[in-house]
N, C-alpha and C positions, 0 to 999 in steps of 0.2 A: 762610601765613606775612604775606604782603604786606597784607595785608587788616589783620590783629592787628595790625600796625607803622602803616598810617596811621592804624587806632581811638587808638592810643595818641598818637602824633604828634596829632592831634587835641583829643585830651583835656589835652594837658602843654599843648598853646599856646592852649588854652582855661583854662585854670584859674583864671585869675582872674575872670573870666568871670562876672557876677550869676547865681548858682545859685538861684533861685524860678521862681514862675511868678505871673502875675496874680490877685492873691487876689479881686478884686471883680467878676470876670466870672460869668459863669453863676448867678448868686444863686438862677433858678428854672430848671428843667431848659430848655433852648433849641429851639426852635419855629422850623421853617421847612422848606423845600423841599431836595430833593437826586436829582441827574438818573438816578443809580444805574437803581432798581426799575423805571422803565417804559422808559427810552431807552439803560440801557446804553450803546455805547460810538459808539451815533448824538448827539454831542455838539455845539453849534455856536454860534457868535454868535445868531442870529435865534433859536433855540430859548431861548436864556440869556433874552435880552430878551422873546421872546411872555410865558414863564413868569414873569416880573418882573412884567409888564403886568395878567397873568393874576391872581397875589398881589392884586393890587389890586383889582381890579377884582369880584371872586369874592365879596371879605368876607373875604378869610384874613388878611391884613395886618389888619383891625380886631378880628380872631377872635385875634389877638398873635403869629402868623408875623412872622419879620424875617430868615431868613437865607436868602437864592438860593445853593443848595451844587454849582459842577461837581464831581462824580468824576472816577473815571479818562478819560485818553483827549484831553484838552484841550494836554498839552506836544507837543513836535519828536521826533525819534524820537533828537538825540541834542544836547549841550548845545556849547557855543561852544567857542572854542578855549581861553576862560578860564575854562572850567566850568560859568558860567551857565547855568541854564534857561533853553530853546527853548520859544516857542509855537508852535503849529501852524497858521501862516497860512492855511494854505487853509480852513479854518473857522472859526479866531478874525482873519478880515484887520484887525483893529484894536487886538488885543491884549488882555490881559488888563485893564490897567489903564482902556482904556475900557468894559471891561463893569461893571468895579466902581467908576466913577462914575456911571454911568446906573442902576444899579440903587439907588446911595445916592441920586441925584435924586429916587426913588420912596419916601425915606425909608426904606428896607431895606438890608440888612445881607448884604454879601457873602463867599461863601464858595467854600474851593479844597481839593484833595485833593492828596496826595504820597504815599510810601510810605517806612518806614524800609530796607527794601532795597536792591540797587542798580537793582533796576525795578520799574514797578508789574504790579499783579497781572494786569487784564484785558486793556489794549494794549502793555506792556512798553516803556514809554516811560522815562526814566531817575525812578530812584530819588532818597532823599535824603540814600545812606549818604556818609558823607564830603564831603558837604556841606551839611550843618546849617545852617551859622552862614553861609552863600553864599545858601542859599534863603530863611530866615527873612530876611536884610536886601530879597533881590529882594520878597518877600510882603508885606511892609512898604510897600517905596516904590508897588508898587501897591494899595495901604490895604487888605489882605485882614481880615474879622474874625473867619476860621474855620480853622480847619483841620482837615480829616480823616484821617490820620495811620495808612496801612494797614500789613500783616504780609505781603511777600511778597516769597522771593529776600533772607533773610533768614539765610541758612544761613551755622551758630555763630554770629551776634549773642546777646547778652543781652538780652530787652524792656527789663529795666529799665532797664538802662542805654543801651541805643539810644534810647530814649523819654525818658529824663533828659535825655540832651547835644540832641534838639531844644527840649525845654524850656528849656533855659537860652538855646539860642539863639536862642528866639520875645522870651525874657525881653530878651537883649541888642538886638535888632533894636530895642528901644525901642515897637513897637506892640503896645497890648492884645488879642493872638489868644485869641480859644475855641480849646481844644486839645483837639478828637477822638480820644484814640485807640481805633485799628482794630487790635485784635490778638487778638481774637475769644474771649477766656478764656481761652487755653492755658496763659497762665503766672500767673494769677488774679489778673487785674490790682488787682483792687478792696480785698486785702492792702498795695498799694503805692502805688497809682497816685492816691491822694489828693493828696501835694506834686507830683505831676509835672503832673496834665493835670487836665481839665474835666468830661469822661466817660468813659466808657471801656467797649467791645463787652464785652459776657459770653459771647455765646457765639457760634454760626458765622454765618454769612446766613441770612438771612428768608426764607421759600420762601411765595411768594402759596397760601396751601392750610390749612385747618382744621386738622389735625393737626399740622404744622409750627410752624405759629403756637403753638398751646396746649403746645407741646412746650419753646419757650424761656420761655412763663410759667411751666414747671415749676421753669427751671433758677434762677429767681428768688427763689425760698421761701425759702430762707436769706442772702440776701443785703442785707435792707432795712437792718441796722444799719450799713452800710459805705457808706450815701447819705446827702448833706445839700446844701447851701444851697451852690453851689459846686465840687460831686462827686457824678455820679450814677451809678448805674448803669445803662448801656443795651445793653436786648435786638435794639438794631438798628431799622431805619425802617421806617414802618409803609407798607401796602399796601391802605389804603383807595382806593377806586375802583381796583385795576388789573384789576377782573373775574373772580380765582379762588376767591374768598368768595360768601355770602351778602349781602344787606343786613343781617342781623341777624348773620351773624359778624363782618362789619366795625364793626358796632356794638361785639360783644365784644371784638375785639382792641383797637377805640379807646378803650374805658372800663378796659381791663385797664391798658393802658401810662400814663393817666390815675392809676390804683391805686395803681402801680410809681411813680410819679415820673418815669419817662421821658421822656425827650427826643421832644416832637413833630417829627419830620422827615418827611411829607410825600413820597411818591414817584411819584403818579400824574400824569395831566395834567393840566393845572390849568386849559387853555383848552378842555377840553371835560368836566368835571363834570359828572353828574346831579342832579339835586335834590337826591337822598337821600343822596350823597357829599358836595355842599355841607351838607348839614345836619348829617352826620354828624361833618365835617371843622370847623367854626364851630360846636360846640356849646358855648358859654361857660360853661354851666353845667358840663358834665363837665371840661370847660379847668381852670375855675375849681378843681378839685380836683389836678389836676395839678402847676399854679400856686402852687400853697398856700406862700406865706411862710415856712410851720411849716418845710416842705420837709423831710416826714417820708416814708421811703417805706410803700407798705402790704405788709401780711403778711397770709398766710392763715390765718387765724384756726379756721375748721374745715374739714375733708375727710372728708365721705363719700359715697363710692364716685363718681361724678358729679354732686354736690351740694358746691359750695365756698363758704363766708363770705370776702369778704375785708375787710378793715379800714384802713385809713387815718384818721390822726389828723393834723387840722386847727387851724389858730390860732383863735385865742380859744376854746378849750375844746370847737370843734365836730369833727367826724365824718364819715367816708364811709365807708359799705357798700357792697359790690356781693355780688351774691346770682348765681351762677354755674353756669349747667348745663350743664356739658361732655356731657351724655350724648343720645343721640339719638332721645331720645322728649321730650314736652310731662311737666313735673313740676309739682304741684301743693304749695307749701309754707308748712308753719303757720310765722310768722314773728312773733315776739313783739320787739317794736321795744325793749321796756324790757330787755330782755333785750342784745339788740345795742348799747344805747346803753353799759350794762358795761362792755362786753367789750373787751380789751385783751390786753396781747401777752404780760402775764403771767398770763393765764386767775383769779389769785386775789391778793391783796384786788378785789373788782370795781370797777369806775369808780363813785365818789358821785353823778355825777351823775342828776339827776330829770326824767323825761321831760317831766315839765308847763313844764318849765323851755327845751323845745325846739319847736322846728316842723320835720317829717319832710316833706323837698319831693323826689321822683318827678323826676330829673334828667334822666330821658328823656322824660317826661309834659310834664315841667315845668309842675308842679302840687303843692300842696300834698296829705299825704296826710290824711286826715281820722284821725282819734286818738278814733272813739267808742268803738273794741275796742283796747287795747295786741294784741293777738295776733288774726292776722289769716291767712285764707289766701288767696296768692301763686302766680299760675297763671304760668311760667317757659315760651317753648315752646324746645325743642333747641335749642343751641348760642349760648343767647342769655343777658342778663344784666337785672336789674336795679340800679338805682342809683339808693341815697338818701343825703341829707346832713341829718343833724342841724343844725338852727341855731339858735345861741340869742335868743330872743325879746326 
């Protein structure tokens, strides 16, 4: 009852506050890095500085990554006497604004984590419940650019109301902050969060394992109509480089996220990447599919057992096609490029485009496919993809 009364008081007090989100943010899916997948609770000022430096030196920044996001465990155990959120001084001795300034000095943007409930998920630090406007003002004063807002310790809370309250608080604070809704898909945020956040989780947490990753892909198959510039479905952060999958599986993971127009938030140790990991995460041709300004999420055009065809419409009447072998054995597929160019989400009537008006690029081989024959046989190793782009001549 006390929590309900508190919520009502907050709602009434801020009844006249501006009720909208910043609309000119995340016009393409956000790209960046987050501490959680690799470092979990082990976060510190030194780690964030090291990762920001590595984002620049590794070529990640040049490839489009810009947000450096601290996940859970940066806050102190309690709030102060005025209810202000405190920083864990042992691990962040100079405070959060110091880190934000450092990251901004690198030409990057800074992100932080909190939770819609009374406590955060992993470290049980103070959540944002009942302190939304206070915290939003604090984040604005620290010059935060991105807020990931989780969904733990939210007993009897309504997700839409809770996230809308934080949206209003961020807008009232006066600083444009990308709002990442991390509700895990339980309340179907794709149906209501377009007016609330800039991206929303559609699934539970990712696990660095092939079967777990591909299961998240399956959950996106009916969600393409809910995504667009400024509002994105989020199947969770990337696991590329963390060791639980093979290089081919990581290529597939990255390719599918780009076909889905998903946020590309890396979660590995940027300071110790193998050449293979760097090649995957900085493949600008595949990233361009994700970042295409048309903002269309890809869809599964054909599902035939372990073989799938994914299609993503791109600007300038171009198209990306991903051939996916989910199986454990190599497949040799007969590929009709003319048919793929004409394929669309309605199946019929076919797209009127003509293959002779396009070049076909293999985005992992970085070369043009010779079109002496429109139908060719293509070998796809297990758990692998072929990704093509139809480029207007």
